[in-house]
N, C-alpha and C positions, 0 to 999 in steps of 0.2 A: 531125312531127319536133319542132316546138317544145314540144309536150306532153311527148314522151319526154325530150328533154333537160332540161326542167325537173324532171321527176321523178328524173333521174339526178343532178342539181344538189342536189336536196333530199336525196336519199339520202346523197351525198357530205357535205353539211352535217351531216346527222345524225350521221355517223361521227365527224366531226371533233369535235362537240359531246359526243359519248358519250366519246371518247378524252380530252378536256380534262377531264371531270368525273373519270374514273379517276385521271388523272395528278395533278390538283389534290387529290383525295382522299389519293392516296399521298404526295404532297408534305407535306400537312398533318398527316398522322399521323407522318410520319417525323421532323417537327420537334420533336416531344414525346416524350420517353422513356415507354416503357410503363410503367404503374403496378406496382410490385412486388407480388406476392402475399403473402400473410401468412405463408406457409411460408418465402418468401426473406427477409422482414423478419426472422422469428425467427432464422433461421440467419445473418444478418448480427449480430444482436444476440448471438448465441453466440460468433461469432468475435471480436467486439470484447471479451468479457469473457475469452476465452482470451488474447488478447494482452495484457490487463491482468495476468492472474495469472501470465503468463510474465515480467513485468517490462518489456515492450516499451511503454513509456508513450507515446512520440510516435506510434507506430502506432495504439495503441489510441484515442489521442485523435482521430486522424483518423477512425478506424472509427466511433467514437461519434458524432461530428458528422454523419457521413454518414447514419447509421441514425436519428439524431433528425429528419432531414428527412421520413421516412416515418412515424415514430412520436413526434410531439412531446410527447405527453401521457403519457409513460412516466417516472415519477419514477427508476426503477432505472437508465435510461440517463443522466440528469443525474448520479446518484451515481456512476456509472462514469466519466463525463466528468471529474467533479470529482476522482476518485481519481488518474486519469491525469495531470491537471494538477498535482496535489499531489506526485505522484511526480517531477516535473520542476522542482520547487520554485517553481511558480507558484501560491503560496497564495491570493493575492488573486483570481486568476481562480478558483481551485477554490472559495472561498467562494461566489462567484456561483452556481456550478452547483449546490453543495449547498444553498444556499437555495431554489433552485427545487425541488429533490428534497423537502425539508421541507415546503414550502409546500403541495405537492401531497399529501404523505403524513406529516403532522405526528406521527402516531404510531408511525412506525416508527423504532425505537431506533437502528438501524445507521446510518441518514442523520444522526441527532443526533451520534452518535460520530465519524463522518467530518468532519462539519463542526467539530466540536470540535477535532480535530486540526489542522485549517487554522486556527482561531482561536489555537491554541497558536503555529503557526509565525509568527504576527503579532503575537504577545505581546498578545492580546486575552483575557487570563486569566479575567476574570470570565465573558465569554460562553462560554468553553470550559467552565469549571465547571459553567454552568447546563446546558449540553447534556449533559454526563456525569452530572450529577444526575438529569435526566429520563430518560436510559437506564439508570439504576441501578434505575429502578422497573419495567424491562420484565418481562414474563412469561417472557422466553427466558433460560436460563442463561447462554448464549454472551454475550448482551448485557450481562447484569449482571457477568461476568467481565471483558469488555473495558472496561466503565465503570470498574471498580474499579483496573484496570492503568492506565489512561490518567489517572486521578485521581491515581495515585501518580506518574506521569511530570510531571504539571503540577506537582505539588508539589516535585518535584525541581528543575524549572526556576525555580521560585520560591525556592529554597534552603531549603524547609522539610523537611529529611530525615527529622524525627521523623514528620510528617503523611504523608511518602512511605512510610515503613516500616509505617505503620499500614494505609494503603490496599493495600499490596502483601501484607500479612498477610491483610486480607480477601479479596483475590483468591485466597490461597492455601487460605483456607478454603472457597472454592467449587471450586477445582481444586488439588488438592496436587501435581499433576503439570505445572503450568503452567511452562514455561521462562521465559517473559517476566517474571512474577511473582518467580520465584527470582532472576533476573538484577537485576531492579529493586530488590529487597529488599537484595540482596548490595551493590549500588552505595550505597543510602542508608546501610547499616550501615558501609560502608567510609568515607563521608563523616563519620560521626559517631566513626571511630576504633575501632569494634568489629571488629577484623580477624578474631578467630577465627570469629565468628557470619557474617561476610561469605564467608570461605573456606567455611563449610558450604553456604551459598546457592550459591557459584559451583560447588562440587562437584556439587550437585544439578542446577544447570543443565547441567553437563557430562554427568552421568548421562542426562539426558534428550535432549540433542541433543549427542552425541559429536564431531560434526564441526562445532561452533560454534567458529570462530577466536577470537571475542571472549571466550566463556566460558573457555576455555583460557587466554588470555593473562591474564585478570583473575585467574584462579585462580592461575596461576603467579606474577604480581606479589605478589599478596597473601601467598602462601606464602614468597616471599623477604622479605617485611616482618615475617615471624614467624619467621625464621632458620632456614627450612626449605629451604635452598639447592638441595641435589639434587633434592628432590621438586619444588620449584618449576620447576627448569630443564627437567624432564620434559614438564610442560605447555606451557612456552614453546616448546620443540622442537616439540611437537605443534601449536601455533599456526603456526609457521612452514612445517611439512609441510602444513597445511590451507590457508594463504594465502600461498604463497612469494613471490608478486609483489604482495601488496596492502598497505595501510597496517597492517594488524593484524600481517602477517608482518614488516613492516619494523621496527614497534616492538619486537616480541620479539626480532629478530635484534640491534637495537641494545642492548637489555639485556644480551643474552648475550656481546656483545663488550665489554661494560665492564670497567673495572679497579678493584679486583681482580675477578676472574672470579666471577660471582654463584653458581656451583655450588660454590664453595669456602668462601662466607662463613659457612654454619652450622658447618663443621668449624673455621675460624679463630676463631669466637666461643665454641666449645666449649673450644678450647685456651686462651683468654684467662680 
């Protein structure tokens, strides 16, 4: 009996030990999240990019930070994170992220362009110009177009409207249907007092993007300055229709309610 009792005790001890091993193994594995598969990581990266493209900057930032834990050597993720930060007005943080992307892939022009935009927001104009200069030598047409447009914007920020017009003209030579280039050149021409030429650019911008409240507002205001009140008011009314509760719509509404009524100015000027 002693021998049988000993064997039963040993068997029971073995069961307990076995149960402990299983439990400990289960507890250990549950304390660490399972590593994501490459397909899951790719899906999360795409979700972050979609959030960014939809303008959901804060959500995109969180998504990029999360996916970077699984793919920390991907420069596209740092570029996306930087873009989400820049959209939130956090240019200094954006530069840090863009710099990581550029360091990992120094020949990718789009990373340079995005970093240049962040530099512009920080008034680091020389560094922005250098990034745009490098991007201007890209083999990709879209990169060269973006470089010229942003060099034009940079010169506008510096008050060099002649230089800005030249850069936007370069952009238009690369893509005659660029909305951004027509709008930018219109702004530069208007700043130089070339109202008729500015109106032509704004009209092209409206043709390319009819639902642009900004282009309609600028065209309407310029036409008023050219004493074409009734036509100018049509574009102001369109700006209000497109952006009824926004800043652009408010500006157009304010002009429309001024005294004397802007739509009557051209007629009164002809009469005088």
